[in-house]
C-alpha positions as a Markdown table, in Angstrom:
| # | Residue | x | y | z |
|---|---|---|---|---|
| 1 | Met | -13.0 | 7.2 | -9.9 |
| 2 | Ser | -16.2 | 8.9 | -8.6 |
| 3 | Leu | -17.7 | 8.9 | -5.3 |
| 4 | Glu | -20.9 | 5.7 | -5.8 |
| 5 | Asn | -17.1 | 3.2 | -6.3 |
| 6 | Ile | -15.5 | 4.6 | -3.1 |
| 7 | Leu | -19.3 | 4.1 | -1.4 |
| 8 | Ser | -19.5 | 1.2 | -2.6 |
| 9 | Asn | -18.6 | -3.2 | -2.5 |
| 10 | Asn | -17.0 | -3.1 | -5.7 |
| 11 | Ile | -12.8 | -2.9 | -6.4 |
| 12 | Ile | -12.4 | 0.8 | -5.7 |
| 13 | Thr | -10.8 | 1.6 | -9.9 |
| 14 | Tyr | -8.4 | 3.9 | -11.3 |
| 15 | Pro | -10.0 | 4.4 | -14.7 |
| 16 | Gln | -6.4 | 6.1 | -16.2 |
| 17 | Tyr | -5.0 | 3.2 | -15.6 |
| 18 | Ala | -6.9 | 0.0 | -16.1 |
| 19 | Asn | -6.0 | -2.3 | -18.7 |
| 20 | Arg | -3.1 | 0.0 | -20.4 |
| 21 | Ile | 0.7 | -1.1 | -19.8 |
| 22 | Leu | 2.2 | 2.3 | -18.8 |
| 23 | His | 5.9 | 3.9 | -18.6 |
| 24 | Thr | 5.4 | 6.6 | -16.6 |
| 25 | Met | 3.7 | 6.3 | -13.0 |
| 26 | Ala | 3.5 | 8.6 | -10.5 |
| 27 | Ser | 7.7 | 9.9 | -9.8 |
| 28 | Asp | 8.6 | 8.1 | -11.7 |
| 29 | Asn | 9.0 | 9.1 | -15.6 |
| 30 | Ser | 12.8 | 7.6 | -16.0 |
| 31 | Gly | 10.8 | 5.4 | -19.0 |
| 32 | Lys | 13.7 | 1.9 | -17.5 |
| 33 | Ile | 10.0 | 0.4 | -15.9 |
| 34 | Thr | 6.8 | -1.1 | -18.1 |
| 35 | Tyr | 3.7 | -1.0 | -15.7 |
| 36 | Lys | 1.2 | -3.6 | -16.7 |
| 37 | Met | -2.0 | -2.7 | -15.1 |
| 38 | Asn | -5.0 | -5.0 | -14.7 |
| 39 | Glu | -8.8 | -3.8 | -14.8 |
| 40 | Tyr | -9.1 | -1.8 | -11.8 |
| 41 | Gly | -6.0 | 0.3 | -12.6 |
| 42 | Tyr | -3.7 | -2.0 | -10.4 |
| 43 | Arg | -1.1 | -3.7 | -11.2 |
| 44 | Asp | -1.0 | -6.9 | -13.2 |
| 45 | Ser | -1.5 | -10.1 | -11.4 |
| 46 | Lys | 1.7 | -13.2 | -12.0 |
| 47 | Ser | 0.9 | -17.2 | -11.1 |
| 48 | Val | 3.3 | -18.8 | -10.3 |
| 49 | Lys | 3.5 | -22.8 | -10.6 |
| 50 | Gly | 5.4 | -25.9 | -8.2 |
| 51 | Val | 4.8 | -23.8 | -4.8 |
| 52 | Pro | 2.3 | -23.8 | -2.4 |
| 53 | Tyr | -1.0 | -22.2 | -3.2 |
| 54 | Tyr | -2.0 | -20.0 | -1.7 |
| 55 | Asn | -4.3 | -16.6 | -2.9 |
| 56 | Val | -2.1 | -13.6 | -1.9 |
| 57 | Leu | -2.9 | -9.7 | -1.5 |
| 58 | Thr | -1.0 | -7.6 | -1.1 |
| 59 | Leu | -2.3 | -4.2 | 0.6 |
| 60 | Gly | -0.5 | -1.2 | 0.7 |
| 61 | Cys | 1.7 | 2.3 | -1.0 |
| 62 | Ser | 4.0 | 2.9 | -3.5 |
| 63 | Trp | 6.8 | 0.8 | -1.9 |
| 64 | Thr | 3.9 | -2.1 | -2.0 |
| 65 | Met | 3.1 | -1.1 | -6.1 |
| 66 | Gly | 7.1 | -1.4 | -6.8 |
| 67 | Ile | 7.6 | 2.1 | -8.0 |
| 68 | Gly | 11.0 | 2.0 | -9.9 |
| 69 | Val | 11.3 | -1.4 | -10.1 |
| 70 | Asp | 10.3 | -4.5 | -12.5 |
| 71 | Asn | 7.3 | -6.2 | -11.2 |
| 72 | Asp | 9.2 | -8.9 | -10.8 |
| 73 | Leu | 11.6 | -7.7 | -9.0 |
| 74 | Ile | 9.7 | -5.9 | -6.2 |
| 75 | Trp | 8.8 | -7.7 | -2.6 |
| 76 | Pro | 5.0 | -8.7 | -3.2 |
| 77 | Thr | 6.1 | -11.0 | -6.3 |
| 78 | Leu | 8.7 | -11.9 | -5.1 |
| 79 | Met | 6.6 | -13.4 | -2.0 |
| 80 | Gly | 4.5 | -15.0 | -4.6 |
| 81 | Asp | 7.3 | -16.8 | -5.7 |
| 82 | Lys | 6.9 | -18.4 | -2.7 |
| 83 | Leu | 3.2 | -18.8 | -1.6 |
| 84 | Gly | 1.3 | -18.6 | -4.7 |
| 85 | Lys | -0.9 | -16.1 | -6.9 |
| 86 | Val | -0.4 | -12.6 | -5.7 |
| 87 | Tyr | -2.5 | -10.1 | -6.1 |
| 88 | Asn | -1.0 | -6.7 | -5.7 |
| 89 | Tyr | -3.5 | -4.0 | -5.1 |
| 90 | Gly | -0.9 | -1.6 | -3.5 |
| 91 | Met | -1.5 | 2.4 | -4.7 |
| 92 | Tyr | 0.6 | 4.8 | -4.0 |
| 93 | Gly | 0.0 | 7.7 | -2.4 |
| 94 | Val | -2.4 | 6.1 | -0.6 |
| 95 | Ser | -4.0 | 6.3 | 3.3 |
| 96 | Thr | -4.7 | 3.3 | 6.2 |
| 97 | Ser | -8.3 | 4.2 | 5.1 |
| 98 | Phe | -7.9 | 4.0 | 1.8 |
| 99 | Val | -5.9 | 0.6 | 2.7 |
| 100 | Ala | -8.7 | -0.6 | 5.2 |
| 101 | Lys | -11.7 | -0.6 | 2.6 |
| 102 | Thr | -9.6 | -2.3 | 0.1 |
| 103 | Leu | -9.7 | -4.8 | 1.8 |
| 104 | Phe | -13.3 | -5.7 | 2.6 |
| 105 | Lys | -14.3 | -4.3 | -1.2 |
| 106 | Phe | -12.2 | -7.0 | -2.0 |
| 107 | Val | -13.9 | -10.2 | 0.1 |
| 108 | Ser | -16.9 | -7.9 | -0.6 |
| 109 | Ser | -16.2 | -8.2 | -4.1 |
| 110 | Gln | -14.1 | -11.0 | -5.8 |
| 111 | Leu | -12.3 | -13.3 | -3.5 |
| 112 | Thr | -11.4 | -13.8 | 0.2 |
| 113 | Pro | -7.8 | -14.4 | -0.5 |
| 114 | Asp | -6.1 | -16.9 | 1.9 |
| 115 | Ile | -2.9 | -14.3 | 3.1 |
| 116 | Val | -2.9 | -10.5 | 3.4 |
| 117 | Leu | 0.2 | -9.3 | 3.3 |
| 118 | Ile | 0.4 | -5.4 | 4.5 |
| 119 | Met | 2.5 | -2.6 | 4.4 |
| 120 | Trp | 1.0 | 0.3 | 6.1 |
| 121 | Pro | 1.2 | 4.0 | 4.4 |
| 122 | Gly | 2.1 | 7.0 | 6.4 |
| 123 | Phe | -0.5 | 7.4 | 8.9 |
| 124 | Ser | -1.3 | 10.8 | 8.6 |
| 125 | Arg | -2.3 | 10.5 | 4.7 |
| 126 | Arg | -5.8 | 11.5 | 3.9 |
| 127 | Asp | -7.9 | 10.6 | 0.4 |
| 128 | Tyr | -11.2 | 11.7 | 0.1 |
| 129 | Ile | -13.8 | 12.8 | -2.8 |
| 130 | Asn | -14.4 | 17.0 | -2.7 |
| 131 | Asp | -18.0 | 18.5 | -3.7 |
| 132 | Lys | -16.7 | 18.6 | -7.2 |
| 133 | Gly | -16.2 | 14.8 | -7.5 |
| 134 | Asp | -12.7 | 15.1 | -7.8 |
| 135 | Tyr | -10.3 | 12.9 | -5.8 |
| 136 | Arg | -7.6 | 13.9 | -3.7 |
| 137 | Lys | -5.3 | 13.0 | -0.9 |
| 138 | Ile | -2.6 | 14.3 | 1.8 |
| 139 | Gly | 0.1 | 13.4 | 1.9 |
| 140 | Gly | 0.7 | 14.7 | 6.0 |
| 141 | Phe | 4.7 | 15.4 | 5.3 |
| 142 | Arg | 4.5 | 18.3 | 2.3 |
| 143 | Lys | 2.5 | 20.6 | 0.9 |
| 144 | Ala | 0.3 | 19.3 | -3.0 |
| 145 | His | 0.8 | 21.2 | -4.8 |
| 146 | Ser | -0.3 | 21.7 | -9.0 |
| 147 | Lys | 2.9 | 19.8 | -9.9 |
| 148 | Asp | 3.2 | 17.2 | -7.2 |
| 149 | Pro | 3.1 | 13.8 | -8.8 |
| 150 | Val | 1.9 | 12.3 | -5.8 |
| 151 | Trp | -0.8 | 14.4 | -4.0 |
| 152 | Lys | -1.2 | 16.6 | -6.9 |
| 153 | Asn | -4.0 | 19.5 | -6.2 |
| 154 | Glu | -4.7 | 22.7 | -8.3 |
| 155 | Glu | -5.0 | 24.5 | -4.7 |
| 156 | Glu | -2.1 | 24.8 | -2.0 |
| 157 | Asp | -3.0 | 22.3 | 0.7 |
| 158 | Leu | -2.6 | 23.3 | 3.5 |
| 159 | Leu | -4.4 | 20.2 | 5.9 |
| 160 | Phe | -0.9 | 18.1 | 6.8 |
| 161 | Ile | -0.1 | 21.1 | 9.1 |
| 162 | Gln | -3.0 | 20.0 | 11.4 |
| 163 | Leu | -3.0 | 16.6 | 10.2 |
| 164 | Arg | 0.1 | 15.2 | 13.1 |
| 165 | Asn | -1.2 | 17.0 | 15.5 |
| 166 | Asp | -4.1 | 16.1 | 18.0 |
| 167 | Asn | -2.8 | 12.7 | 17.8 |
| 168 | Gln | -4.9 | 12.5 | 14.4 |
| 169 | Asp | -2.6 | 10.0 | 12.7 |
| 170 | Leu | -2.2 | 7.8 | 16.0 |
| 171 | Met | -6.2 | 7.5 | 15.6 |
| 172 | Glu | -6.7 | 7.0 | 11.8 |
| 173 | Phe | -4.0 | 3.6 | 12.2 |
| 174 | Trp | -5.7 | 2.9 | 15.2 |
| 175 | Glu | -9.4 | 2.9 | 13.0 |
| 176 | Ala | -8.1 | 1.2 | 9.9 |
| 177 | Tyr | -6.5 | -1.5 | 11.9 |
| 178 | Asn | -8.5 | -2.6 | 14.1 |
| 179 | Phe | -11.1 | -2.6 | 11.0 |
| 180 | Val | -8.9 | -4.9 | 8.7 |
| 181 | Glu | -8.3 | -7.4 | 12.0 |
| 182 | Thr | -11.7 | -7.6 | 12.5 |
| 183 | Ile | -12.4 | -8.8 | 8.8 |
| 184 | Ser | -9.6 | -11.1 | 9.4 |
| 185 | Arg | -10.9 | -13.2 | 11.9 |
| 186 | Leu | -14.4 | -13.0 | 10.5 |
| 187 | Tyr | -13.2 | -14.1 | 7.1 |
| 188 | Arg | -10.3 | -16.8 | 8.6 |
| 189 | Ile | -7.8 | -14.7 | 7.0 |
| 190 | Lys | -4.1 | -15.2 | 7.7 |
| 191 | Thr | -3.2 | -11.2 | 7.8 |
| 192 | Tyr | 0.6 | -10.1 | 7.8 |
| 193 | His | 1.3 | -6.0 | 9.4 |
| 194 | Thr | 4.5 | -4.6 | 8.5 |
| 195 | Ile | 5.9 | -0.6 | 7.4 |
| 196 | Ala | 9.1 | 0.2 | 6.1 |
| 197 | Gly | 11.3 | 3.7 | 4.8 |
| 198 | Tyr | 10.1 | 7.3 | 6.8 |
| 199 | Tyr | 7.0 | 5.6 | 7.9 |
| 200 | Tyr | 8.9 | 3.3 | 10.1 |
| 201 | Asp | 10.8 | 6.1 | 12.0 |
| 202 | Val | 6.9 | 7.7 | 12.7 |
| 203 | Phe | 5.7 | 4.3 | 13.6 |
| 204 | Lys | 8.3 | 4.0 | 16.0 |
| 205 | Thr | 7.8 | 6.9 | 17.9 |
| 206 | Leu | 4.0 | 5.4 | 18.0 |
| 207 | Glu | 4.7 | 2.5 | 19.6 |
| 208 | Pro | 4.4 | 3.1 | 23.0 |
| 209 | Asn | 0.9 | 3.8 | 22.3 |
| 210 | Leu | -0.2 | 0.8 | 20.6 |
| 211 | Gly | 1.3 | -1.9 | 22.8 |
| 212 | Tyr | -2.9 | -3.0 | 22.9 |
| 213 | Thr | -3.7 | -2.6 | 19.7 |
| 214 | Ile | -0.4 | -4.9 | 17.7 |
| 215 | Asp | -0.3 | -8.4 | 17.9 |
| 216 | Tyr | 3.5 | -8.5 | 17.2 |
| 217 | Asp | 2.9 | -12.2 | 16.3 |
| 218 | Arg | 1.8 | -11.2 | 12.9 |
| 219 | Phe | 3.3 | -7.5 | 12.8 |
| 220 | Phe | 7.4 | -7.8 | 10.8 |
| 221 | Asp | 9.6 | -5.6 | 12.7 |
| 222 | Pro | 12.1 | -4.3 | 9.5 |
| 223 | Lys | 14.4 | -2.9 | 11.5 |
| 224 | Asp | 17.5 | -4.6 | 9.7 |
| 225 | Cys | 15.3 | -3.7 | 5.8 |
| 226 | Tyr | 13.5 | -0.9 | 6.1 |
| 227 | Lys | 15.5 | 2.0 | 5.1 |
| 228 | Asn | 15.4 | 3.2 | 2.1 |
| 229 | Asp | 18.6 | 3.0 | -0.4 |
| 230 | Phe | 16.7 | 5.2 | -3.1 |
| 231 | Lys | 17.9 | 2.4 | -6.4 |
| 232 | Gly | 14.3 | 2.7 | -7.8 |
| 233 | Ala | 14.1 | 4.0 | -11.3 |
| 234 | Asp | 12.8 | 7.0 | -10.8 |
| 235 | Lys | 15.8 | 7.6 | -7.9 |
| 236 | Glu | 13.1 | 7.7 | -4.4 |
| 237 | His | 11.7 | 4.6 | -4.1 |
| 238 | Pro | 14.0 | 1.5 | -3.0 |
| 239 | Gly | 15.4 | -0.6 | -5.5 |
| 240 | Pro | 15.6 | -4.6 | -6.9 |
| 241 | Glu | 18.2 | -5.7 | -3.5 |
| 242 | Trp | 16.2 | -3.8 | -0.8 |
| 243 | His | 13.1 | -5.7 | -2.0 |
| 244 | Lys | 14.6 | -9.1 | -2.5 |
| 245 | Thr | 15.7 | -8.3 | 1.2 |
| 246 | Phe | 13.2 | -7.0 | 2.4 |
| 247 | Ala | 10.6 | -10.1 | 0.8 |
| 248 | Asp | 13.5 | -12.8 | 2.2 |
| 249 | Asn | 13.3 | -11.0 | 5.3 |
| 250 | Phe | 9.3 | -11.0 | 5.5 |
| 251 | Tyr | 8.7 | -14.4 | 4.2 |
| 252 | Asn | 11.1 | -15.8 | 7.1 |
| 253 | Phe | 8.3 | -14.1 | 9.3 |
| 254 | Ile | 5.3 | -15.1 | 8.3 |
| 255 | Lys | 6.8 | -19.0 | 7.3 |
């Protein structure tokens, strides 16, 4: 990944993953899961026959990428089983701004999806290209260091201390959400939002400030299925049963 790639209209690409079949990814070193990656370095898409045909783009972090779960059993694929062709551009450790940029780049360089499904990542996350040309991620709730499988940096990153102060994370989400909504209106895309896991609890503490921002007709609140069951192969992410329950509830919300 380069600064030119980030600043262009092209899809953000992960060269280390592109067109590869991998058995480790982020926190998953179990060797039990196959990660078949597309030409951009995201999990490969799946075509479905015999269902209403829509082009569906799913965006988010590792819970959307489906770390620790077979591709056929993760919520984006399960949603696609009912909707059509899914392009899953979830990537572990990414930020809200990354999600917004990916939607813009997708409609600018590939195709306009009929439906976009976003599971928002942590609002306090950041990612950027530093002066050395290295792509960096900041988690926002733990210090990144050289052995961290997600936010790996050569030096311990202390910036996370400031990121959840002074409403910075709230403003970060507000900007990304409204950018996504504006693109969706311009391209006439049906976009639905949600959030889950630890970040759902954080979202609930911030929600009173978002009353004028969020359209709740298109924001799925997974209050009965947001909790991590830690049954993914890496023992850190949700397992197949959670993905099935979440997909069923999300689909029932949007249908």
